[in-house]
N, C-alpha and C positions, 0 to 999 in steps of 0.2 A: 504494500500500500504506500509506504514511504517513497519507494522508487517511482511509482506511478505519479504521485504528487509532484515529485521533483521533475519528472519528464513534462508534465502538464505546465508547471511553472516556467520551465526553460522555453517551452514552445510558446507560451503566452508572451514572455519577454521578447522572444525573437520576432513574433508577429507585431507586437506593439512598436518595436524599433523600425519596422518596415513602413508603418503607417505614417503618412505625411500629415503634419498638423495643417489645418485649414487656416491660412493667415486671415486676420481680421483686416479687412480692407477699409482704408480711409477714403471716403468719396473724393474724387478730384473736383476741386472747386471750378465753377464756371466763371470765366473772366469776361470783362467788359471791353470797352473801347481800346483801340491800339493808339499808343502815344509815341510819337517820334521825338527822340532826344537828340537833336541835331548836333549840339555841342559835345555830346558823348559818343556820337557815331553808332547809335543803336535805337531800336524800337522795342516795345513790349506791350502786353495787354495789362490793363489795370484791373485789380480785383474789385468787384462791385462793392459799394458802400465803404470804400477807402478814399480818403482825401489824398491828393497828390500835389506836391509842390516841385516844380522843375526850375532849376537854376543852373544855367550853363550845361555842363555834362553830368549834373547830379540830379537825382530824383529822390525825394523823401516821401514815404507813404505811411499812413497810419489808419487803423480801424476807428470806428466811432468812439470807442472807449479810450483810445490812445494807449492801449496796452500791447498791441501788436504793431511793431515798427519795422518797416522794410526800407531798405536803402539800396539804390543802384547808382553806379558811377562808371562812366566810360572815359578813358584817357587815350584818345587815338594817337597822340604824339609819342615819339620815342622817349623812353625813360632810361635809356642807357643800360648799364649792366646790373641794375638793381634787381635782386631776386624777387620772385612773386611772394615768397614768405615775408620778406622785409617790407614789401608794400602793404601786405595785409596787416602786419604788426603796426606799421605807421598809421594806417587809416583807423584801425580799431582802437589803438591807443589814443588817438586824437578825439575820437567819438567819446571814449570813456572819460577823458579829461573834461569835455563839455558837460557830461552828465554826472560828474563826481563819482565815477564808477571804477571798478576793477574787473578784470576778466582772466579766465584761464582758457586756453585753446587746446583741443585734442591733437593727436598726431594727424598728420596730413593724410588725406585720401583723395582719390581721383574723382573729378566731376567733369561733365561734358555740357557745355553751353553753346548753342548754335553750331554744333558740330566740332567745337574746339575743346580739347582736353586741357584741364587745369587742376588747381588745388581746391580742396574743400576742408573746412575745419569746423568742428562742433565747438560752441562757446557756452560758458557758464560764468556767472559773476553777479555783480550788483550794478544797477544803473539808476540814478536819481533816488538812491536809497532802497530800491526794490530789487529782489533777486530776479535774475533772468536766465533763460535758456535760449539758444539760437544757433545760427550757422553763418559762416562767412565763406564766400567762394571767390575765386579769381582765375581768369584765363588770360593768356597772352593774346595780343592782337598782331596781325601781320605787319601793321604799321610800326611796331615796336612799343606800342602802348599796352593797355590792359583793360579788361572789363571786371568790375568788382561788384559783388552783391553781399548784403548782410541783412539778416532777419533776426529780430529779437522779440520774445514774448516776456513781458514784465510779469513777475509773479503775483503781486498784489492779491493774494488769497486765491489765485487760480492756478494751483499747482498742476504742472503737466500740460499747460495750455499750448506750449510749443509742440509737444508730441501729438496732442489731440487735434489741433487746428492750424497753428502757425506754420509748421513745417510744410503741410500740404499746400497751403496758399502760396508760400514762398517758392516751393518746387514748381507748382503749376505756372506761376508767373515767370520763373526762369526758363521754363520750356518754351515760352513764347518769344524770348529774346531773339532778335535778328540784328546782325551788324549791318549798318547802312553806309559806312564809310568805304571808300575804294581800297582794295588790297594794296 
């Protein structure tokens, strides 16, 4: 009997290891109008119900509550030998200074935006006194410049908002990015 129980247990474990868990899918947000950012050499679609402010090559977006913040920046001009990681550190550090914040970034991973491979980093920290989670991405441009994006979900009692909502909106928006400057 003990041997039979052991065989059944081993068989059950083997079968359960073969079963693939069904991923819980986050619905892909529907996006709105396309906005051309001439100064940044790119276009993208705006998430509905987000306010957008465009200044030169930079776009700042936020949801109605102001707790999901999205930022896109295009620099079509040659930036020389500066590494993509140093550019990310510089931009994120500058943003954190403006918001009296601090951040930590994950190890680099590969992202693709408008068919161009670049770097992605997960971010955590505090911004304007609130905890946040988010992501920063950067890809090189043929012109020698770069395209940068950052999304943050401020915690303010909404733990996990980045994973539940912010990340999906940011990713959907990044998938609509098209570079408009000449190669």
